[in-house]
VMD Tcl script that draws the C-alpha trace (Angstrom):
set ca {
  {-0.12 0.11 0.08}
  {2.98 2.11 1.14}
  {4.35 1.42 -2.14}
  {1.60 2.32 -4.46}
  {1.18 5.57 -2.80}
  {5.05 6.41 -3.14}
  {4.56 5.17 -6.63}
  {1.47 7.71 -7.08}
  {3.14 10.26 -5.47}
  {6.18 10.05 -8.06}
  {3.91 9.86 -10.81}
  {2.22 13.34 -9.59}
  {5.66 14.74 -9.51}
  {6.31 13.67 -12.57}
  {3.04 14.92 -14.00}
  {4.04 18.33 -12.19}
  {7.42 18.48 -13.43}
  {6.16 17.77 -17.03}
  {3.68 20.97 -16.60}
  {6.71 23.09 -15.49}
  {8.67 22.12 -18.21}
  {5.31 22.91 -20.90}
  {5.20 26.23 -19.32}
  {8.97 26.88 -19.59}
  {8.33 26.10 -23.08}
  {5.69 28.25 -23.56}
  {7.25 31.28 -22.24}
  {10.36 30.51 -24.12}
  {8.10 30.72 -27.17}
  {6.42 34.07 -26.18}
  {9.78 35.61 -25.30}
  {11.12 34.19 -28.71}
  {7.67 36.16 -30.69}
  {8.96 38.98 -28.77}
  {12.22 39.20 -29.67}
  {10.85 38.64 -33.82}
  {8.25 41.52 -33.21}
  {10.85 43.85 -31.68}
  {13.52 43.02 -34.36}
  {10.65 43.96 -36.66}
  {9.97 47.32 -35.23}
  {14.12 47.89 -35.38}
  {14.03 47.13 -38.79}
  {11.09 49.63 -39.34}
  {12.71 52.17 -37.68}
  {15.83 51.93 -39.62}
  {13.92 52.02 -42.88}
  {11.85 54.59 -41.76}
  {15.18 56.70 -41.02}
  {16.59 55.53 -44.24}
  {14.06 57.28 -46.11}
  {13.96 60.34 -43.97}
  {17.99 60.97 -45.02}
  {17.23 60.01 -48.57}
  {14.19 61.57 -48.94}
  {15.78 65.21 -49.63}
  {18.50 63.81 -51.64}
  {16.00 62.54 -54.10}
  {13.95 65.62 -53.97}
  {17.18 67.16 -55.25}
  {17.68 64.89 -57.80}
  {14.51 65.23 -59.04}
  {14.67 69.18 -58.80}
  {18.10 68.92 -60.92}
  {16.44 66.67 -63.55}
  {13.28 69.07 -63.87}
  {15.92 71.78 -64.43}
  {18.24 70.01 -67.11}
  {14.55 68.87 -68.91}
  {13.75 72.52 -68.96}
  {17.14 73.43 -70.14}
  {16.84 70.95 -72.78}
  {13.64 72.34 -73.42}
  {15.05 76.02 -73.85}
  {17.55 74.59 -76.25}
  {15.03 73.08 -78.48}
  {13.00 76.30 -78.48}
  {16.33 78.35 -79.68}
  {16.87 75.79 -82.06}
  {13.45 76.07 -83.46}
  {13.65 80.00 -83.64}
  {17.06 79.67 -85.06}
  {15.86 77.73 -87.88}
  {12.81 79.85 -88.43}
  {15.71 83.02 -88.61}
  {17.08 80.46 -91.36}
  {14.01 79.75 -93.02}
  {13.09 83.52 -93.17}
  {16.69 84.77 -94.61}
  {16.20 81.61 -97.16}
  {12.60 83.11 -98.30}
  {13.90 86.63 -98.58}
  {17.10 85.88 -100.44}
  {15.40 83.56 -103.19}
}
mol new
graphics top color blue
foreach p $ca { graphics top sphere $p radius 0.5 }
foreach p [lrange $ca 0 end-1] q [lrange $ca 1 end] { graphics top cylinder $p $q radius 0.2 }
display resetview
């Protein structure tokens, strides 16, 4: 009888240990998820900082491109005016 009681107590202790181990595993799982979320947040923050730093550079590049396009358009207009002047001179002398 005493042996049976001891065996039952041992089984109960083993079950308790198993439950404790399961609880520890769940805690580790939660910690891993928390760590991954923190890493994702850090990555997003880094991306936002990079975007914030690169945005003025991109705007400057866009402005320079627009200025270059305007200069090209002005040059094209000047060439068109020169061609018109040449045609006018050719019309006068013929």
